[in-house]
DRENTORKOL-3810 file (N, C-alpha, C; in nm, 4 decimals):
REM DRENTORKOL-3810
@n.u->4.5393; n.v->-2.6339; n.w->3.0481; ca.u->4.6395; ca.v->-2.5304; ca.w->3.0649; c.u->4.7768; c.v->-2.5894; c.w->3.0385
@n.u->4.8582; n.v->-2.5135; n.w->2.9705; ca.u->4.9909; ca.v->-2.5593; ca.w->2.9335; c.u->5.0883; c.v->-2.5347; c.w->3.0491
@n.u->5.1558; n.v->-2.6405; n.w->3.0960; ca.u->5.2468; ca.v->-2.6212; ca.w->3.2103; c.u->5.3740; c.v->-2.5459; c.w->3.1704
@n.u->5.4054; n.v->-2.5401; n.w->3.0426; ca.u->5.5259; ca.v->-2.4701; ca.w->2.9989; c.u->5.4956; c.v->-2.3222; c.w->2.9894
@n.u->5.5495; n.v->-2.2427; n.w->3.0795; ca.u->5.5228; ca.v->-2.1002; ca.w->3.0842; c.u->5.6013; c.v->-2.0230; c.w->2.9786
@n.u->5.7003; n.v->-2.0871; n.w->2.9196; ca.u->5.7835; ca.v->-2.0206; ca.w->2.8214; c.u->5.7335; c.v->-2.0418; c.w->2.6781
@n.u->5.6171; n.v->-2.1037; n.w->2.6615; ca.u->5.5682; ca.v->-2.1312; ca.w->2.5266; c.u->5.5293; c.v->-2.0003; c.w->2.4584
@n.u->5.5452; n.v->-1.9944; n.w->2.3265; ca.u->5.5110; ca.v->-1.8699; ca.w->2.2564; c.u->5.3590; c.v->-1.8498; c.w->2.2510
@n.u->5.3178; n.v->-1.7248; n.w->2.2496; ca.u->5.1767; ca.v->-1.6900; ca.w->2.2410; c.u->5.1343; c.v->-1.7089; c.w->2.0961
@n.u->5.0222; n.v->-1.7812; n.w->2.0737; ca.u->4.9799; ca.v->-1.8004; ca.w->1.9355; c.u->4.9401; c.v->-1.6663; c.w->1.8735
@n.u->4.9678; n.v->-1.6516; n.w->1.7434; ca.u->4.9380; ca.v->-1.5248; ca.w->1.6754; c.u->4.7858; c.v->-1.5121; c.w->1.6556
@n.u->4.7383; n.v->-1.3894; n.w->1.6614; ca.u->4.5953; ca.v->-1.3628; ca.w->1.6440; c.u->4.5602; c.v->-1.3746; c.w->1.4956
@n.u->4.4423; n.v->-1.4338; n.w->1.4675; ca.u->4.3973; ca.v->-1.4462; ca.w->1.3286; c.u->4.3393; c.v->-1.3129; c.w->1.2832
@n.u->4.3491; n.v->-1.2867; n.w->1.1558; ca.u->4.2874; ca.v->-1.1647; ca.w->1.1034; c.u->4.1382; c.v->-1.1918; c.w->1.0814
@n.u->4.0587; n.v->-1.0878; n.w->1.0964; ca.u->3.9135; ca.v->-1.1013; ca.w->1.0820; c.u->3.8758; c.v->-1.0595; c.w->0.9410
@n.u->3.7990; n.v->-1.1454; n.w->0.8743; ca.u->3.7575; ca.v->-1.1168; ca.w->0.7374; c.u->3.6444; c.v->-1.0141; c.w->0.7372
@n.u->3.6062; n.v->-0.9703; n.w->0.6179; ca.u->3.4966; ca.v->-0.8742; ca.w->0.6052; c.u->3.3662; c.v->-0.9296; c.w->0.6596
@n.u->3.3426; n.v->-1.0590; n.w->0.6361; ca.u->3.2197; ca.v->-1.1209; ca.w->0.6880; c.u->3.2217; c.v->-1.1251; c.w->0.8396
@n.u->3.3383; n.v->-1.1457; n.w->0.8966; ca.u->3.3505; ca.v->-1.1461; ca.w->1.0427; c.u->3.3186; c.v->-1.0101; c.w->1.1007
@n.u->3.3724; n.v->-0.9031; n.w->1.0368; ca.u->3.3432; ca.v->-0.7677; ca.w->1.0822; c.u->3.1940; c.v->-0.7375; c.w->1.0690
@n.u->3.1332; n.v->-0.7837; n.w->0.9591; ca.u->2.9902; ca.v->-0.7609; ca.w->0.9409; c.u->2.9100; c.v->-0.8292; c.w->1.0515
@n.u->2.9509; n.v->-0.9508; n.w->1.0893; ca.u->2.8818; ca.v->-1.0227; ca.w->1.1966; c.u->2.8982; c.v->-0.9501; c.w->1.3300
@n.u->3.0176; n.v->-0.8985; n.w->1.3539; ca.u->3.0432; ca.v->-0.8268; ca.w->1.4798; c.u->2.9593; c.v->-0.6986; c.w->1.4854
@n.u->2.9592; n.v->-0.6234; n.w->1.3754; ca.u->2.8818; ca.v->-0.4997; ca.w->1.3713; c.u->2.7322; c.v->-0.5297; c.w->1.3856
@n.u->2.6847; n.v->-0.6361; n.w->1.3210; ca.u->2.5441; ca.v->-0.6739; ca.w->1.3326; c.u->2.5073; c.v->-0.7114; c.w->1.4750
@n.u->2.5950; n.v->-0.7872; n.w->1.5419; ca.u->2.5679; ca.v->-0.8268; ca.w->1.6796; c.u->2.5660; c.v->-0.7045; c.w->1.7715
@n.u->2.6616; n.v->-0.6130; n.w->1.7516; ca.u->2.6640; ca.v->-0.4922; ca.w->1.8347; c.u->2.5413; c.v->-0.4050; c.w->1.8087
@n.u->2.5016; n.v->-0.3934; n.w->1.6828; ca.u->2.3824; ca.v->-0.3148; ca.w->1.6510; c.u->2.2575; c.v->-0.3745; c.w->1.7128
@n.u->2.2454; n.v->-0.5069; n.w->1.7048; ca.u->2.1295; ca.v->-0.5735; ca.w->1.7647; c.u->2.1271; c.v->-0.5527; c.w->1.9157
@n.u->2.2448; n.v->-0.5637; n.w->1.9784; ca.u->2.2526; ca.v->-0.5440; ca.w->2.1229; c.u->2.2147; c.v->-0.3998; c.w->2.1586
@n.u->2.2596; n.v->-0.3042; n.w->2.0779; ca.u->2.2258; ca.v->-0.1639; ca.w->2.1035; c.u->2.0755; c.v->-0.1411; c.w->2.0922
@n.u->2.0126; n.v->-0.1966; n.w->1.9881; ca.u->1.8683; ca.v->-0.1792; ca.w->1.9717; c.u->1.7900; c.v->-0.2452; c.w->2.0849
@n.u->1.8367; n.v->-0.3601; n.w->2.1313; ca.u->1.7700; ca.v->-0.4283; ca.w->2.2424; c.u->1.7790; c.v->-0.3454; c.w->2.3693
@n.u->1.8968; n.v->-0.2911; n.w->2.3978; ca.u->1.9134; ca.v->-0.2067; ca.w->2.5168; c.u->1.8278; c.v->-0.0803; c.w->2.5030
@n.u->1.8259; n.v->-0.0230; n.w->2.3852; ca.u->1.7459; ca.v->0.0982; ca.w->2.3635; c.u->1.5979; c.v->0.0704; c.w->2.3873
@n.u->1.5513; n.v->-0.0452; n.w->2.3405; ca.u->1.4107; ca.v->-0.0800; ca.w->2.3594; c.u->1.3783; c.v->-0.1015; c.w->2.5072
@n.u->1.4682; n.v->-0.1656; n.w->2.5785; ca.u->1.4430; ca.v->-0.1935; ca.w->2.7199; c.u->1.4540; c.v->-0.0689; c.w->2.8068
@n.u->1.5397; n.v->0.0254; n.w->2.7694; ca.u->1.5629; ca.v->0.1437; ca.w->2.8512; c.u->1.4641; c.v->0.2555; c.w->2.8189
@n.u->1.4118; n.v->0.2587; n.w->2.6954; ca.u->1.3242; ca.v->0.3697; ca.w->2.6555; c.u->1.1997; c.v->0.3728; c.w->2.7444
@n.u->1.1452; n.v->0.4942; n.w->2.7650; ca.u->1.0263; ca.v->0.5061; ca.w->2.8509; c.u->0.9066; c.v->0.4358; c.w->2.7869
@n.u->0.8283; n.v->0.3783; n.w->2.8695; ca.u->0.7097; ca.v->0.3070; ca.w->2.8221; c.u->0.6055; c.v->0.4072; c.w->2.7734
@n.u->0.5364; n.v->0.3728; n.w->2.6656; ca.u->0.4323; ca.v->0.4611; ca.w->2.6145; c.u->0.3101; c.v->0.4539; c.w->2.7053
@n.u->0.2441; n.v->0.5655; n.w->2.7190; ca.u->0.1263; ca.v->0.5715; ca.w->2.8035; c.u->0.0122; c.v->0.4978; c.w->2.7357
@n.u->-0.0585; n.v->0.4193; n.w->2.8119; ca.u->-0.1727; ca.v->0.3461; ca.w->2.7564; c.u->-0.2913; c.v->0.4407; c.w->2.7432
@n.u->-0.3686; n.v->0.4170; n.w->2.6381; ca.u->-0.4849; ca.v->0.5019; ca.w->2.6140; c.u->-0.5888; c.v->0.4805; c.w->2.7244
@n.u->-0.6584; n.v->0.5876; n.w->2.7547; ca.u->-0.7634; ca.v->0.5776; ca.w->2.8552; c.u->-0.8785; c.v->0.4943; c.w->2.8006
@n.u->-0.9353; n.v->0.4148; n.w->2.8862; ca.u->-1.0498; ca.v->0.3339; ca.w->2.8463; c.u->-1.1709; c.v->0.4249; c.w->2.8269
@n.u->-1.2531; n.v->0.3904; n.w->2.7301; ca.u->-1.3741; ca.v->0.4690; ca.w->2.7075; c.u->-1.4948; c.v->0.3835; c.w->2.7444
@n.u->-1.6014; n.v->0.4500; n.w->2.7689; ca.u->-1.7216; ca.v->0.3773; ca.w->2.8078; c.u->-1.7869; c.v->0.3150; c.w->2.6844
@n.u->-1.8760; n.v->0.2224; n.w->2.7083; ca.u->-1.9471; ca.v->0.1555; ca.w->2.5993; c.u->-2.0308; c.v->0.2557; c.w->2.5202
@n.u->-2.0890; n.v->0.3524; n.w->2.5885; ca.u->-2.1715; ca.v->0.4526; ca.w->2.5209; c.u->-2.0865; c.v->0.5390; c.w->2.4278
@n.u->-1.9673; n.v->0.5806; n.w->2.4758; ca.u->-1.8780; ca.v->0.6592; ca.w->2.3907; c.u->-1.8330; c.v->0.5778; c.w->2.2694
@n.u->-1.8010; n.v->0.4512; n.w->2.2937; ca.u->-1.7588; ca.v->0.3639; ca.w->2.1839; c.u->-1.8707; c.v->0.3506; c.w->2.0810
@n.u->-1.9930; n.v->0.3287; n.w->2.1300; ca.u->-2.1065; ca.v->0.3139; ca.w->2.0384; c.u->-2.1303; c.v->0.4414; c.w->1.9594
@n.u->-2.1177; n.v->0.5561; n.w->2.0254; ca.u->-2.1382; ca.v->0.6836; ca.w->1.9568; c.u->-2.0326; c.v->0.7043; c.w->1.8483
@n.u->-1.9079; n.v->0.6749; n.w->1.8803; ca.u->-1.8009; ca.v->0.6891; ca.w->1.7810; c.u->-1.8194; c.v->0.5903; c.w->1.6667
@n.u->-1.8622; n.v->0.4698; n.w->1.6997; ca.u->-1.8838; ca.v->0.3689; ca.w->1.5966; c.u->-1.9967; c.v->0.4120; c.w->1.5031
@n.u->-2.1035; n.v->0.4658; n.w->1.5574; ca.u->-2.2146; ca.v->0.5130; ca.w->1.4742; c.u->-2.1716; c.v->0.6304; c.w->1.3858
@n.u->-2.0910; n.v->0.7213; n.w->1.4406; ca.u->-2.0420; ca.v->0.8348; ca.w->1.3616; c.u->-1.9541; c.v->0.7853; c.w->1.2471
@n.u->-1.8693; n.v->0.6885; n.w->1.2756; ca.u->-1.7833; ca.v->0.6315; ca.w->1.1712; c.u->-1.8672; c.v->0.5621; c.w->1.0653
@n.u->-1.9676; n.v->0.4899; n.w->1.1089; ca.u->-2.0561; ca.v->0.4204; ca.w->1.0145; c.u->-2.1277; c.v->0.5206; c.w->0.9246
@n.u->-2.1736; n.v->0.6323; n.w->0.9818; ca.u->-2.2414; ca.v->0.7354; ca.w->0.9030; c.u->-2.1466; c.v->0.7967; c.w->0.7996
@n.u->-2.0210; n.v->0.8226; n.w->0.8403; ca.u->-1.9233; ca.v->0.8780; ca.w->0.7454; c.u->-1.8966; c.v->0.7791; c.w->0.6326
@n.u->-1.8845; n.v->0.6524; n.w->0.6653; ca.u->-1.8609; ca.v->0.5504; ca.w->0.5624; c.u->-1.9801; c.v->0.5426; c.w->0.4681
@n.u->-2.1012; n.v->0.5437; n.w->0.5236; ca.u->-2.2211; ca.v->0.5378; ca.w->0.4399; c.u->-2.2315; c.v->0.6595; c.w->0.3485
@n.u->-2.2012; n.v->0.7776; n.w->0.4024; ca.u->-2.2078; ca.v->0.8994; ca.w->0.3206; c.u->-2.1059; c.v->0.8923; c.w->0.2070
@n.u->-1.9868; n.v->0.8462; n.w->0.2374; ca.u->-1.8833; ca.v->0.8327; ca.w->0.1344; c.u->-1.9251; c.v->0.7312; c.w->0.0301
@n.u->-1.9827; n.v->0.6213; n.w->0.0767; ca.u->-2.0277; ca.v->0.5160; ca.w->-0.0154; c.u->-2.1358; c.v->0.5700; c.w->-0.1088
@n.u->-2.2306; n.v->0.6448; n.w->-0.0550; ca.u->-2.3369; ca.v->0.7017; ca.w->-0.1381; c.u->-2.2809; c.v->0.8011; c.w->-0.2397
@n.u->-2.1831; n.v->0.8808; n.w->-0.1974; ca.u->-2.1220; ca.v->0.9774; ca.w->-0.2895; c.u->-2.0513; c.v->0.9045; c.w->-0.4032
@n.u->-1.9832; n.v->0.7964; n.w->-0.3712; ca.u->-1.9147; ca.v->0.7180; ca.w->-0.4745; c.u->-2.0163; c.v->0.6558; c.w->-0.5697
@n.u->-2.1269; n.v->0.6045; n.w->-0.5153; ca.u->-2.2306; ca.v->0.5463; ca.w->-0.6010; c.u->-2.2910; c.v->0.6501; c.w->-0.6945
@n.u->-2.3128; n.v->0.7712; n.w->-0.6439; ca.u->-2.3665; ca.v->0.8772; ca.w->-0.7291; c.u->-2.2696; c.v->0.9123; c.w->-0.8412
@n.u->-2.1411; n.v->0.9183; n.w->-0.8096; ca.u->-2.0421; ca.v->0.9474; ca.w->-0.9127; c.u->-2.0374; c.v->0.8356; c.w->-1.0158
@n.u->-2.0457; n.v->0.7114; n.w->-0.9699; ca.u->-2.0462; ca.v->0.5984; ca.w->-1.0631; c.u->-2.1672; c.v->0.6043; c.w->-1.1549
@n.u->-2.2832; n.v->0.6362; n.w->-1.0988; ca.u->-2.4039; ca.v->0.6476; ca.w->-1.1808; c.u->-2.3901; c.v->0.7592; c.w->-1.2834
@n.u->-2.3352; n.v->0.8732; n.w->-1.2413; ca.u->-2.3161; ca.v->0.9849; ca.w->-1.3340; c.u->-2.2194; c.v->0.9449; c.w->-1.4455
@n.u->-2.1109; n.v->0.8784; n.w->-1.4109; ca.u->-2.0151; ca.v->0.8336; ca.w->-1.5123; c.u->-2.0779; c.v->0.7315; c.w->-1.6057
@n.u->-2.1616; n.v->0.6439; n.w->-1.5511; ca.u->-2.2280; ca.v->0.5425; ca.w->-1.6326; c.u->-2.3213; c.v->0.6088; c.w->-1.7336
@n.u->-2.4002; n.v->0.7053; n.w->-1.6877; ca.u->-2.4900; ca.v->0.7767; ca.w->-1.7785; c.u->-2.4114; c.v->0.8504; c.w->-1.8864
@n.u->-2.3019; n.v->0.9124; n.w->-1.8476; ca.u->-2.2192; ca.v->0.9851; ca.w->-1.9441; c.u->-2.1611; c.v->0.8897; c.w->-2.0490
@n.u->-2.1144; n.v->0.7733; n.w->-2.0048; ca.u->-2.0606; ca.v->0.6756; ca.w->-2.0994; c.u->-2.1680; c.v->0.6229; c.w->-2.1933
@n.u->-2.2871; n.v->0.5982; n.w->-2.1401; ca.u->-2.3959; ca.v->0.5511; ca.w->-2.2261; c.u->-2.4335; c.v->0.6562; c.w->-2.3301
@n.u->-2.4355; n.v->0.7828; n.w->-2.2892; ca.u->-2.4676; ca.v->0.8904; ca.w->-2.3840; c.u->-2.3597; c.v->0.9000; c.w->-2.4915
@n.u->-2.2324; n.v->0.8902; n.w->-2.4519; ca.u->-2.1236; ca.v->0.8954; ca.w->-2.5496; c.u->-2.1310; c.v->0.7758; c.w->-2.6440
@n.u->-2.1654; n.v->0.6601; n.w->-2.5915; ca.u->-2.1794; ca.v->0.5411; ca.w->-2.6752; c.u->-2.2934; c.v->0.5581; c.w->-2.7747
@n.u->-2.4015; n.v->0.6169; n.w->-2.7298; ca.u->-2.5159; ca.v->0.6407; ca.w->-2.8192; c.u->-2.4773; c.v->0.7391; c.w->-2.9303
@n.u->-2.4041; n.v->0.8456; n.w->-2.8951; ca.u->-2.3577; ca.v->0.9404; ca.w->-2.9964; c.u->-2.2663; c.v->0.8718; c.w->-3.0978
@n.u->-2.1776; n.v->0.7864; n.w->-3.0492; ca.u->-2.0871; ca.v->0.7155; ca.w->-3.1404; c.u->-2.1638; c.v->0.6196; c.w->-3.2297
@n.u->-2.2649; n.v->0.5524; n.w->-3.1750; ca.u->-2.3453; ca.v->0.4589; ca.w->-3.2546; c.u->-2.4187; c.v->0.5346; c.w->-3.3645
@n.u->-2.4751; n.v->0.6509; n.w->-3.3310; ca.u->-2.5447; ca.v->0.7328; ca.w->-3.4306; c.u->-2.4478; c.v->0.7763; c.w->-3.5402
@n.u->-2.3301; n.v->0.8160; n.w->-3.4999; ca.u->-2.2291; ca.v->0.8601; ca.w->-3.5952; c.u->-2.1848; c.v->0.7452; c.w->-3.6860
@n.u->-2.1647; n.v->0.6288; n.w->-3.6271; ca.u->-2.1237; ca.v->0.5115; ca.w->-3.7059; c.u->-2.2336; c.v->0.4736; c.w->-3.8053
@n.u->-2.3586; n.v->0.4779; n.w->-3.7583; ca.u->-2.4695; ca.v->0.4461; ca.w->-3.8492; c.u->-2.4749; c.v->0.5435; c.w->-3.9663
@n.u->-2.4535; n.v->0.6723; n.w->-3.9396; ca.u->-2.4537; ca.v->0.7722; ca.w->-4.0470; c.u->-2.3399; c.v->0.7459; c.w->-4.1447
@n.u->-2.2229; n.v->0.7119; n.w->-4.0920; ca.u->-2.1094; ca.v->0.6812; ca.w->-4.1794; c.u->-2.1350; c.v->0.5563; c.w->-4.2633
@n.u->-2.1956; n.v->0.4550; n.w->-4.2015; ca.u->-2.2259; ca.v->0.3317; ca.w->-4.2754; c.u->-2.3251; c.v->0.3583; c.w->-4.3882
@n.u->-2.4288; n.v->0.4398; n.w->-4.3600; ca.u->-2.5272; ca.v->0.4690; ca.w->-4.4651; c.u->-2.4632; c.v->0.5513; c.w->-4.5763
@n.u->-2.3778; n.v->0.6466; n.w->-4.5422; ca.u->-2.3068; ca.v->0.7245; ca.w->-4.6436; c.u->-2.2156; c.v->0.6367; c.w->-4.7267
@n.u->-2.1457; n.v->0.5433; n.w->-4.6621; ca.u->-2.0576; ca.v->0.4513; ca.w->-4.7338; c.u->-2.1386; c.v->0.3595; c.w->-4.8255
@n.u->-2.2551; n.v->0.3188; n.w->-4.7804; ca.u->-2.3405; ca.v->0.2329; ca.w->-4.8636; c.u->-2.3858; c.v->0.3092; c.w->-4.9876
@n.u->-2.4201; n.v->0.4380; n.w->-4.9728; ca.u->-2.4606; ca.v->0.5181; ca.w->-5.0895; c.u->-2.3455; c.v->0.5336; c.w->-5.1877
@n.u->-2.2244; n.v->0.5587; n.w->-5.1343; ca.u->-2.1074; ca.v->0.5721; ca.w->-5.2221; c.u->-2.0806; c.v->0.4403; c.w->-5.2929
@n.u->-2.0964; n.v->0.3325; n.w->-5.2217; ca.u->-2.0754; ca.v->0.1997; ca.w->-5.2810; c.u->-2.1754; c.v->0.1736; c.w->-5.3924
@n.u->-2.3009; n.v->0.2145; n.w->-5.3724; ca.u->-2.4041; ca.v->0.1964; ca.w->-5.4750; c.u->-2.3729; c.v->0.2814; c.w->-5.5980
@n.u->-2.3225; n.v->0.4018; n.w->-5.5778; ca.u->-2.2902; ca.v->0.4891; ca.w->-5.6915; c.u->-2.1741; c.v->0.4332; c.w->-5.7738
@n.u->-2.0781; n.v->0.3740; n.w->-5.7035; ca.u->-1.9606; ca.v->0.3235; ca.w->-5.7767; c.u->-1.9896; c.v->0.1939; c.w->-5.8494
@n.u->-2.0930; n.v->0.1224; n.w->-5.8103; ca.u->-2.1278; ca.v->-0.0033; ca.w->-5.8775; c.u->-2.2005; c.v->0.0209; c.w->-6.0085
@n.u->-2.2698; n.v->0.1288; n.w->-6.0187; ca.u->-2.3484; ca.v->0.1515; ca.w->-6.1399; c.u->-2.2721; c.v->0.2219; c.w->-6.2481
END
């Protein structure tokens, strides 16, 4: 402490933009912390029995299996469709190749 009571008061420094950002960030963090501590606690879910859990688990498993089977059926249908389209294209290409071979034979003679 300075014993001279007549000394001038030092001038206050100006706060830069980064300083203001730090102050606002600290105040925001403090506000969120207070809000979290003051907010009402969420109610905990009621415990279920092992039988209820098993029943729900089996129902979920059945839904997953049904969805999986539906996806497999769609994949099989798409696979068959692609194979049929490939076969049609192969037949078409073969016909074009034979036609081109005939034209080639005609132009050689």
